[in-house]
C-alpha angles and dihedrals in degrees: 000000000000130000087244092065093042088057092046089052093051095044090049087065096044137347111251146168126257089256091049091050090051091049094049091047091052096045105042110005102047096092088056103028134009127197133166122235091252091053091050094050091045090052090049090055091051091049090050091051090050092049093240095121137026128214130214125184144117141145133305108203105311093335120094113225121222117262109248119207125207136177122260123213089262089050092056091047091052090048091053092047091052094044091053095045120096113268113262107211118209119237111283115256121180112166093175096057090041088060091045091054087063101033090117086071094052128085109261093244091052095048092047092048092052091050094046091049091051091047094051093046095053094040088058092043092051091053092049093049092048090051092049092048089053091049092053092047093050095042090241099125095105097193093047093047092048093047092054099035092121093061121103117255091250094051090045091054090052092048092050092050091051093050093045091051092050096047093046090053091047088051090052090050090052090048089051088055090053091052090045090052091052091053092048088049090058091051090048090055090051091050090049090054091048092050092048091050092049091047091051092052092049092051092051091054126212116338115247112231117214121208105234095179109130112249123223109246121213122200147088094302092054107110111235112236114204127192115251112269115248112232118212116231 
């Protein structure tokens, strides 16, 4: 998914400025897609060159008005083409689990710190996503409600349901990361115990084995054992 198609999707809902697109991306799209301001403005220039959006702006007195972008017919056609095409997933990258795959090589404190940081981050994220889902459901996300105030009540209900579903699923994914972190934490504790045991053995050095086999003593106190005498018939 490219920044171009994210912008086309947002503009299809409502014309907006570059700043407005960046704000909406930051407020409601970040859990699914993240783009910097420079990436958004660069994509807008590309869309203008391709004839997929138009821009309208100017000055009012001495004040410069914001440039508002809108979809063209070609832009809507490109959006429909992209929406109907199979999803192209980006290559999977998971730096956390890559670190976990090699946590046996890390110092115990380092491995546990990485896990705890991941756990705290996703516990906080899960709570935020749950709160946002509730706001969408109850119509209490003021910016979202204001931005889509022109929609019919029926379309607004559908839009709320879609947003609630997405944010609840994102919250579940964050909660899974919390549970996964707790499982990794248990493994890290086991590895710490193993390393401490191995270090203790190395410090003690090789164990000396004593030969406890009884030795045959020779001397005056040794009782002489004679073979039984054979008696002739």
